[in-house]
Structure formats: structure tokens, C-alpha cells
C-alpha positions, 0 to 999 in steps of 0.5 A: 561744414566750412564757411565756403561750402555753407556760402555755396549751399546758401547761395544756390538754395536762395537763387533756386527758391527765388526762381521757383517762387517767381515762376509760380507767382508769375504763372498765377498772375498770368491767369488774370485777364487784366495782367500785363503780360510783357511787364509781368515777364520783365519783372520776373526776369529782372528779379531773377537777374537781380538776385543772381547779382546780389548773391554773387556780390555777397560772395565778392565775385566779379560776375555780379556786375554782368547780372547787375546791368541786366537787373538795373536796366529792367528795374528802370522800366519797372520803376517808370511804369509805376511812376516811381521817379526816384527809383527810376532816376536811381536805376538809370542815371546812377546804378547803371553807370556805377556797374561799370565803375564797380567792375573797374574798382573790383578788378583793381582789388583782385576780384574775378569770376572765381576769386573774391575781392579784397574787402576793406572797412570804413574808419569810425570817422568815415562811418559817421560821415556816411550816416550824416550824408544818408540822413541829409540825403533822405530829407532832401529826396523826400522833399523833392519827390513830394514836390513832384507828386504834388504837381502830378497828383491831387494832395489827398491822393498822395501816398506819403508813406510810399513817397518816403520809402521811395526817397529812402530807397533812392538815398540808401541805394546811392550810399550802398552802391558807392560803398560796394564799388569801393569794396567796403564791408559797411555796404551790407549794413546799408543794403539791409536798410535798402531792402527793408525800405524796398519791401515797405515801398513795394508792399505799400504799392501792392496794396494801393488801388492802382497796383500793377499785377507784377508788384507782388513779384517786386515785393518777393524779390526784395524779401529774397534780397534781404535774406542775401544781404544778411548773409552778405554782411556775415561774409564781408565781415570775414573778407574785410578782416585784417591779418591781426583779427584772424 
């Protein structure tokens, strides 16, 4: 089986499984008398749009940004409903406009609905710079989000791991989106960090006493994202190879 055929089968299977799992989970959750139907459906639809966007991104196709706009908009609603202010700010004020930046940059690098983007790699110096900025951003984000929480919730009620993972998702997403918009292969290393942090964030939210009925949908969404980001790293290593590496 050649690489393109494998990618097509993997992507189709991943998206199909996501739709099936989200449909079953949503139908089950709707049976709960306390379920918030509208928010649950928004989370389910947004999750499917998000997986479609990331699958297309992993394959280097321009359509990723159309689905990305839908995913980010709905993700903003979900984040603010859960009081995840770092996640909301990330989605609405950064992710949303960056969809259009990415669309512009990828078109310049030859991407279309059927043709892959011309990917590239960071230099060793650039990689260390990205790592340093991410660590500094994580420290600042955690401090700011903790400060916000301490002014809205009693200190004893603060879920510090949740705040940390909210800060990690916020910081790593910024780095990942910038690298993605500029078509760098290393974005997929960052996306793997984002997805692991998001699984921890929504897992922590899911087990809390104030968890919403749809948080399990978000948890499942990022589990599928992680599978896709692992495959995306493999694909983009190949897409970013120079002729001398072939």
C-alpha cells in the first residue's frame, strides 16, 4: 500500500469513527434530564468540524481552514460556557483570525483543495527559540489565569491542575497555529503537546462536580485529535523533505 492510499484510508476511518462515537455519546447524554441540549449539540457538531479540519491539515490541504473557522467559532462558545477564559481568548481572539492568515500563507505555498502545501522545517536555532518562547509563555499564562481564578473563585475551590492545563493549551496552541500558518513541519510536535494537554484539561473538567454534560464530547474529540496529530507528524516529515533526503 502506498503512502497516499494509507493516508486516505486512515483519514477516512478516523473521521468516520469520530462521527459514530460522537453521535452515540451525544444520544446517550441527551437521555439525561439535566442535559443542556443546545450546548451538547454545539459541542458534538463542533467536534466533528474540528476533526475534519485537523485531518485535512495533516494531509496539507487548503480546505482545513473552512472547517477550522466553524470549529474555532463553536469552540469559543464551549470554552466561555465552561469558564475556561484562556481557552476562549485563544479561540476567539487568536485562532479565528489566524484561520484567514493560514489560508493566505498556504495558498502562497501552493496548497489547494487537492494539492498539498509545500512544507518546510525550522533551523536548529529556530527550534530552540520556539521552545524558549513556549516555556516562557506557559509560565506567564499560568500566572495570569491563576490570578483571574483567585478573583472569581474561593482559593480552596480552585482546580490548579485545570488552570495549568488551560494555560498549556493556550500557550501551545499559539505556537502550533503560528507554525501551521507558516507551513512548518514542527507544528505537529506542538500539536501533540496541545492534544495531550487538552485531554488532561477536559479530563480534569469532566471529573469535577460542576462538569457539563458535554465535556465528555470534548474529551473524546481531543483523543481523536491526538491520533491525527501523530499521523500528521509522519506525513509532514515526508512533505518537508528536501530533494537530497529522498
